[in-house]
N, CA and C of each residue as an Amber inpcrd file, in Angstrom:
protein
   330
 -36.9230000 -85.8160000 -43.4830000 -36.2780000 -86.4960000 -43.9930000
 -35.2450000 -86.2450000 -45.2610000 -34.6380000 -86.4040000 -45.3020000
 -33.2170000 -86.2370000 -46.7010000 -33.6000000 -87.0190000 -47.8110000
 -33.2980000 -86.2090000 -48.7220000 -33.4890000 -86.5450000 -50.0820000
 -32.0300000 -87.6430000 -50.2630000 -32.6540000 -88.5530000 -51.5370000
 -31.7660000 -89.3890000 -51.4410000 -30.5980000 -88.9630000 -53.0550000
 -31.2830000 -87.5700000 -53.7020000 -30.8310000 -87.3560000 -54.8540000
 -29.2920000 -86.8870000 -54.4420000 -28.2640000 -87.2200000 -55.1510000
 -27.1460000 -86.7710000 -55.2560000 -26.6120000 -86.0680000 -56.4620000
 -26.4840000 -84.6380000 -56.3460000 -26.0570000 -83.7300000 -57.3470000
 -24.4980000 -84.1240000 -57.9930000 -24.4430000 -83.9850000 -59.5450000
 -23.4170000 -84.2500000 -59.8580000 -22.2810000 -82.9520000 -59.6540000
 -20.8180000 -83.0960000 -59.4600000 -20.4460000 -81.8230000 -59.1660000
 -20.3120000 -80.7790000 -60.0000000 -20.4290000 -81.3600000 -61.3300000
 -20.3240000 -80.2340000 -62.3870000 -21.8630000 -79.3880000 -62.1490000
 -22.6280000 -80.0280000 -61.9410000 -24.0920000 -78.7680000 -61.5140000
 -23.7810000 -77.6710000 -60.8500000 -22.8450000 -78.5940000 -59.7240000
 -22.6370000 -76.9970000 -58.5470000 -21.4710000 -76.4830000 -59.0510000
 -20.2900000 -76.8340000 -59.8620000 -19.7660000 -75.6420000 -60.6740000
 -20.4720000 -74.6460000 -61.8380000 -21.5340000 -75.4410000 -62.0820000
 -22.1070000 -74.7920000 -63.1770000 -22.9170000 -73.2670000 -62.6680000
 -23.5370000 -73.8440000 -61.2100000 -24.5740000 -72.8740000 -60.7270000
 -23.2740000 -71.8240000 -59.8730000 -22.6590000 -72.4010000 -59.9150000
 -21.3300000 -71.2230000 -58.9920000 -21.0860000 -70.2180000 -59.8940000
 -20.8010000 -70.9180000 -61.2480000 -20.1480000 -69.9620000 -62.4880000
 -21.1820000 -69.1090000 -62.5660000 -22.8140000 -69.2250000 -62.5270000
 -23.7490000 -68.6390000 -62.9480000 -23.8110000 -67.5420000 -61.8530000
 -23.4840000 -67.6960000 -60.5220000 -23.6120000 -66.8430000 -59.3380000
 -22.5560000 -65.8710000 -59.4830000 -21.3510000 -66.2210000 -59.9230000
 -20.5870000 -65.1020000 -59.9720000 -20.6390000 -64.3740000 -61.3620000
 -20.8250000 -64.7680000 -62.4700000 -21.2890000 -64.0620000 -63.4590000
 -21.9970000 -63.0460000 -63.0750000 -23.6560000 -63.5620000 -62.3360000
 -24.2200000 -62.3840000 -61.9220000 -23.7940000 -61.4780000 -61.3460000
 -22.9960000 -61.9960000 -60.1950000 -22.3620000 -60.9550000 -59.1290000
 -21.6370000 -59.7860000 -59.7490000 -20.9610000 -60.4420000 -61.1090000
 -20.1280000 -59.4470000 -61.8160000 -21.5140000 -58.3140000 -62.3080000
 -22.1570000 -59.0430000 -62.8110000 -23.3120000 -58.3000000 -63.6010000
 -23.7820000 -57.3590000 -62.6330000 -24.0190000 -57.8940000 -61.3900000
 -24.8890000 -56.7220000 -60.2820000 -23.7350000 -55.7860000 -60.2290000
 -22.1530000 -55.9420000 -60.1630000 -21.0270000 -54.8740000 -60.0260000
 -21.2700000 -53.7800000 -61.1950000 -21.7330000 -54.5270000 -61.9940000
 -21.1840000 -53.7170000 -63.2630000 -22.4660000 -52.8230000 -63.7250000
 -23.3530000 -53.4550000 -63.2810000 -24.8550000 -52.6640000 -63.2660000
 -24.6650000 -51.0590000 -62.2080000 -24.1600000 -51.2950000 -61.0120000
 -24.0480000 -50.2940000 -60.2770000 -23.4410000 -48.8980000 -60.7580000
 -22.2350000 -49.6380000 -61.8480000 -21.7590000 -48.3660000 -62.2390000
 -22.8940000 -48.1350000 -63.7760000 -23.7210000 -48.0880000 -64.0790000
 -24.5350000 -47.6340000 -64.9450000 -25.6290000 -46.8640000 -64.4630000
 -25.8370000 -45.7900000 -65.1180000 -26.7530000 -45.1470000 -64.4550000
 -28.1220000 -45.6100000 -65.3110000 -28.7900000 -46.2180000 -64.8640000
 -30.2680000 -46.6090000 -65.4840000 -31.7460000 -45.8780000 -64.7510000
 -30.9650000 -44.9840000 -64.2170000 -32.1040000 -43.5380000 -63.6130000
 -32.9640000 -44.4730000 -62.6510000 -34.2920000 -44.8670000 -62.4130000
 -34.9190000 -45.4040000 -61.4480000 -35.0160000 -47.0930000 -61.4340000
 -34.3370000 -47.1020000 -62.3680000 -34.4530000 -48.7620000 -62.9060000
 -33.1440000 -49.4290000 -62.2110000 -32.3840000 -48.5570000 -61.4710000
 -31.0000000 -49.1750000 -60.7850000 -31.9560000 -49.9240000 -59.9350000
 -32.3420000 -49.7750000 -59.0020000 -33.0250000 -50.4380000 -57.8370000
 -33.5180000 -52.0300000 -58.3880000 -34.6200000 -51.7510000 -59.5050000
 -35.0980000 -52.9570000 -59.9340000 -34.4350000 -53.6960000 -60.4910000
 -33.4230000 -53.5030000 -61.2930000 -32.1330000 -54.1370000 -61.6240000
 -31.5130000 -55.0980000 -60.6930000 -31.0930000 -54.4370000 -60.0910000
 -30.5590000 -54.9650000 -58.9730000 -31.1170000 -56.2560000 -57.8060000
 -32.3770000 -55.8620000 -57.9180000 -33.4620000 -56.6470000 -56.8160000
 -33.9150000 -57.5780000 -58.1130000 -33.9310000 -57.4270000 -59.2120000
 -33.8820000 -59.0030000 -60.4170000 -32.9460000 -59.5560000 -60.2920000
 -31.9200000 -59.1610000 -60.3390000 -30.6110000 -60.2730000 -60.3840000
 -30.5070000 -60.5870000 -58.9550000 -30.6420000 -60.2350000 -57.9230000
 -30.3930000 -60.7500000 -56.1800000 -31.6300000 -61.5350000 -56.0010000
 -32.8380000 -61.7340000 -57.0090000 -33.8100000 -62.8750000 -56.7390000
 -33.2730000 -63.5970000 -57.7270000 -32.7580000 -63.3530000 -58.6720000
 -32.8130000 -64.7860000 -59.1080000 -31.4680000 -65.4300000 -59.0860000
 -30.4250000 -64.8060000 -58.2680000 -29.5750000 -65.6670000 -57.6070000
 -29.7740000 -66.1650000 -56.3310000 -30.4740000 -65.7800000 -55.7210000
 -31.5040000 -66.4120000 -54.5320000 -32.1200000 -67.7100000 -54.8530000
 -32.7830000 -67.4340000 -55.8850000 -33.8160000 -68.6610000 -56.5500000
 -32.4660000 -69.5470000 -56.6010000 -31.5950000 -69.3820000 -57.5830000
 -31.0100000 -70.4070000 -57.9100000 -30.1280000 -71.2700000 -56.5900000
 -29.8020000 -70.3970000 -55.5530000 -29.5960000 -70.8830000 -54.6000000
 -29.9120000 -71.7830000 -53.7900000 -31.7790000 -71.3760000 -53.5060000
 -32.4340000 -72.3480000 -53.0400000 -32.9300000 -73.6130000 -53.8120000
 -32.8830000 -73.3620000 -55.1990000 -33.1240000 -74.4200000 -55.7180000
 -32.1180000 -75.4700000 -56.1410000 -30.9590000 -75.1640000 -56.3790000
 -30.2220000 -76.2400000 -56.1530000 -29.0990000 -76.5040000 -55.0950000
 -28.6100000 -75.6150000 -54.5510000 -27.8850000 -75.6810000 -53.4110000
 -28.5990000 -76.4100000 -52.2420000 -29.8980000 -76.0910000 -52.1040000
 -30.7550000 -76.3850000 -50.9590000 -31.9300000 -77.7310000 -51.0840000
 -31.1660000 -77.8180000 -52.4930000 -31.9170000 -79.0250000 -53.1000000
 -33.8800000 -79.1040000 -52.9950000 -34.3660000 -77.8440000 -52.9960000
 -35.8440000 -77.8100000 -53.3210000 -36.2030000 -78.4560000 -54.5920000
 -35.1360000 -78.2800000 -55.5570000 -35.6600000 -79.0860000 -56.8800000
 -36.1800000 -80.5690000 -57.0200000 -35.3610000 -80.9600000 -56.0180000
 -35.8390000 -82.7270000 -55.8090000 -36.5070000 -83.1450000 -54.5520000
 -36.7690000 -81.9660000 -54.0580000 -37.9410000 -82.3330000 -52.9790000
 -39.2150000 -82.9680000 -52.9870000 -39.8120000 -82.9450000 -52.1490000
 -41.3690000 -83.1050000 -52.2250000 -42.2190000 -81.9900000 -52.5810000
 -43.5990000 -82.2230000 -53.0060000 -44.0820000 -81.2680000 -53.0920000
 -44.6930000 -80.3480000 -51.9340000 -44.7710000 -80.9560000 -50.8670000
 -44.7830000 -80.3170000 -49.4340000 -43.8930000 -79.3600000 -49.2220000
 -42.6180000 -79.7660000 -49.4810000 -41.6670000 -78.9640000 -49.2360000
 -41.9620000 -77.2380000 -50.1330000 -41.6700000 -78.0830000 -51.4800000
 -42.5050000 -76.6950000 -52.5280000 -43.1880000 -75.7520000 -52.3910000
 -44.3510000 -76.3230000 -51.6230000 -45.8520000 -76.0390000 -51.2700000
 -45.3050000 -74.8830000 -49.9000000 -44.7870000 -75.2660000 -49.0980000
 -44.2700000 -75.0200000 -48.1930000 -43.5910000 -73.4350000 -48.1300000
 -42.5430000 -73.7850000 -49.2800000 -41.5970000 -72.1810000 -49.8930000
 -42.5190000 -71.4920000 -50.5390000 -43.1430000 -71.8140000 -51.6570000
 -44.1260000 -71.1050000 -51.9740000 -45.0560000 -70.3240000 -50.6280000
 -45.3560000 -71.1510000 -49.9560000 -46.3620000 -70.1750000 -48.9070000
 -45.5570000 -69.0650000 -48.4090000 -44.3360000 -69.6200000 -47.7490000
 -43.4710000 -68.4840000 -47.1180000 -42.8730000 -67.3350000 -48.3020000
 -43.1580000 -67.3920000 -49.3880000 -42.6150000 -66.5300000 -49.7510000
 -44.2900000 -65.3260000 -50.5570000 -44.9050000 -66.3630000 -50.5670000
 -46.5780000 -65.4590000 -50.9110000 -46.6540000 -64.6230000 -49.5350000
 -46.5860000 -65.2310000 -48.2770000 -46.6780000 -64.5450000 -46.9300000
 -45.4840000 -63.4190000 -46.7080000 -44.4770000 -63.7020000 -47.5960000
 -43.6780000 -62.3410000 -47.8980000 -43.7430000 -61.1280000 -48.4440000
 -44.4930000 -61.5280000 -49.4620000 -44.8650000 -61.0480000 -50.6920000
 -46.0090000 -60.2140000 -49.9910000 -46.8000000 -60.9120000 -48.9940000
 -48.1050000 -59.7990000 -48.5180000 -47.5860000 -58.8270000 -47.5740000
 -46.8050000 -59.2140000 -46.4180000 -46.3160000 -58.4390000 -45.9110000
 -45.2430000 -56.9740000 -46.0090000 -44.5860000 -57.4160000 -47.6930000
 -44.2960000 -56.4090000 -48.1490000 -44.9740000 -55.5940000 -49.1860000
 -45.8220000 -56.0340000 -49.4360000 -46.8680000 -55.4730000 -50.3980000
 -47.7030000 -54.2870000 -49.3270000 -48.1810000 -54.8890000 -48.0470000
 -48.6720000 -54.1930000 -47.2330000 -48.0490000 -52.7300000 -46.8280000
 -46.6330000 -53.1620000 -46.5150000 -45.5690000 -52.1360000 -46.1330000
 -45.6350000 -50.9590000 -47.0630000 -45.4230000 -51.2250000 -48.3130000
 -45.2950000 -50.9120000 -49.4970000 -46.6680000 -49.7160000 -49.4950000
 -47.3450000 -50.1230000 -49.2010000 -49.0000000 -49.6280000 -49.1570000
 -49.3320000 -48.6170000 -48.7800000 -48.7230000 -49.0180000 -47.4150000
 -48.5080000 -47.7920000 -46.3160000 -47.8140000 -46.6300000 -46.4460000
 -46.3660000 -46.9570000 -47.1340000 -45.5620000 -46.1630000 -47.2030000
 -45.9880000 -44.9440000 -48.4470000 -46.5280000 -45.7460000 -49.0270000
 -46.9760000 -45.0100000 -50.4290000 -48.3700000 -43.8030000 -50.3810000
 -48.8080000 -44.2930000 -49.2350000 -50.1700000 -43.7570000 -48.9170000
 -49.8990000 -42.6480000 -47.8840000 -48.9210000 -42.3540000 -47.6110000
 -48.4890000 -41.3080000 -46.5510000 -48.2620000 -39.8830000 -47.1130000
 -48.5600000 -38.9010000 -46.8030000 -48.2660000 -37.4800000 -47.1110000
 -47.0800000 -37.0700000 -46.6800000 -45.6210000 -36.8630000 -47.4220000
 -44.5740000 -36.4240000 -46.8610000 -44.4970000 -34.7090000 -47.0980000
 -45.7290000 -33.7730000 -47.1460000 -45.7390000 -32.4940000 -47.4890000
 -44.6440000 -32.0960000 -45.9880000 -44.3470000 -31.1200000 -46.4440000
 -44.0030000 -30.3480000 -44.9510000 -44.6210000 -30.0020000 -43.9170000
 -44.2560000 -30.1830000 -42.4990000 -45.4120000 -30.0520000 -41.7360000
 -45.6650000 -28.6460000 -41.3490000 -46.7610000 -27.8340000 -41.0660000
 -46.5270000 -26.6800000 -40.5930000 -45.8360000 -26.1720000 -39.6400000
 -45.7130000 -25.4990000 -39.2770000 -44.3870000 -24.4720000 -38.4390000
 -45.7660000 -23.9850000 -37.1730000 -44.8800000 -24.7590000 -35.9670000
 -45.7080000 -24.5900000 -34.8990000 -46.3640000 -22.7700000 -34.6030000
 -46.7450000 -22.4300000 -34.1410000 -47.3050000 -20.8850000 -34.2970000
 -46.4320000 -20.6010000 -33.0450000 -46.0400000 -19.6650000 -33.0160000
 -45.2520000 -18.9050000 -31.5140000 -46.5760000 -18.0290000 -30.9780000
 -46.5460000 -18.1760000 -29.3720000 -48.1290000 -17.9460000 -29.1590000
 -47.6470000 -16.0630000 -28.7270000 -46.1090000 -16.0890000 -28.6520000
 -45.6510000 -14.4310000 -28.8610000 -46.0110000 -13.5560000 -30.1040000
 -45.5820000 -14.0320000 -30.7620000 -46.0060000 -13.1790000 -32.1860000
 -47.1840000 -13.4110000 -32.6050000 -48.3520000 -14.3560000 -31.9000000
 -49.6910000 -14.4580000 -32.2740000 -50.2960000 -13.2520000 -31.5550000
 -49.6370000 -12.9340000 -30.5890000 -50.1030000 -12.2250000 -29.6210000
 -49.6400000 -10.5310000 -29.8290000 -48.5280000 -10.0950000 -30.7530000
 -48.3140000  -8.7120000 -31.2070000 -49.3610000  -8.5320000 -32.5330000
 -49.4000000  -9.5800000 -33.0500000 -50.0610000  -9.5460000 -34.1100000
 -51.7580000  -8.6750000 -34.1520000 -52.2590000  -9.2550000 -32.6580000
 -53.5870000  -8.4470000 -32.1960000 -53.0710000  -7.5330000 -31.7170000
């Protein structure tokens, strides 16, 4: 069912302006060396921009509680899948693999 909510043009222009400012902040942050925090800053800005798009341009703000629950459930499922992938990645042993033994060299040693 489509929402009967009609947003004023000023709201759309304000959100668009905020998205443009955040895009400029993202580009500016790419030129600043934050060390390990570069990725976190970029992801935080991207998540905030995505939430603005979903909340206002996709009209989730004015939808029913069921729509919001469906969105939250999808995000929760995504978080579980990403978390499980990151746990798997973090638990791997990334040391150098031992070199295969050359049978000819082993025979010469004996």
